[in-house]
C-alpha positions in Angstrom: 36.4 194.1 165.3 35.7 195.5 161.8 33.3 193.4 159.7 34.5 191.5 156.7 32.5 193.9 154.5 34.2 196.9 156.0 37.6 195.4 155.5 36.8 194.6 151.9 35.5 198.1 151.3 38.6 199.7 152.8 40.8 197.6 150.6 38.7 198.5 147.5 38.8 202.2 148.3 42.5 202.1 149.0 43.1 200.4 145.6 41.0 203.1 143.9 42.9 205.9 145.7 46.5 204.4 145.5 46.1 202.8 142.2 47.5 199.5 143.5 47.2 196.8 146.2 50.1 198.3 148.3 49.2 196.9 151.7 52.3 198.3 153.5 51.2 201.8 152.3 47.7 201.1 153.5 49.0 200.0 156.9 51.2 203.0 157.1 48.2 205.3 156.4 46.1 203.4 159.0 48.9 203.8 161.6 49.3 207.5 160.9 45.6 208.4 160.8 43.9 205.8 163.1 46.8 204.5 165.3 46.4 200.9 164.3 49.1 198.8 162.7 46.8 196.7 160.5 43.2 196.3 159.4 42.7 193.4 161.8 43.1 195.8 164.7 40.3 198.2 163.6 37.1 198.1 165.5 33.8 198.8 163.7 33.9 202.5 164.6 37.5 202.9 163.4 36.7 201.1 160.2 33.7 203.4 159.6 36.0 206.4 160.1 38.6 204.9 157.8 35.9 204.3 155.1 34.7 207.9 155.4 38.2 209.2 155.1 39.0 207.0 152.1 35.7 208.0 150.4 36.6 211.7 150.9 40.1 211.1 149.5 38.9 209.3 146.5 36.2 211.9 145.8 38.8 214.7 145.9 41.1 212.7 143.6 38.2 212.1 141.1 37.2 215.8 141.3 40.8 216.9 140.7 41.2 214.5 137.7 37.8 215.7 136.2 38.6 219.4 136.7 40.0 221.2 133.6 43.6 222.2 133.8 43.8 225.7 135.2 47.1 226.5 133.5 46.3 225.6 129.9 46.5 228.3 127.3 44.3 228.4 124.3 45.8 229.7 121.1 
């Protein structure tokens, strides 16, 4: 079973990535990626993988937001 700290971190990272507390969307993502229907079914290893995945997703999102727009034209 995932530790309470892991569950809390997954929810925090999901909020950061999704921009909301959309639990049904989180559960859908967990089902698609890790074949579990809810956080309570994740074991420690699965939770660790989900955390790593969410960290990568949020890092890519931040990098994309921080990157200058490629299609902007300067006068």
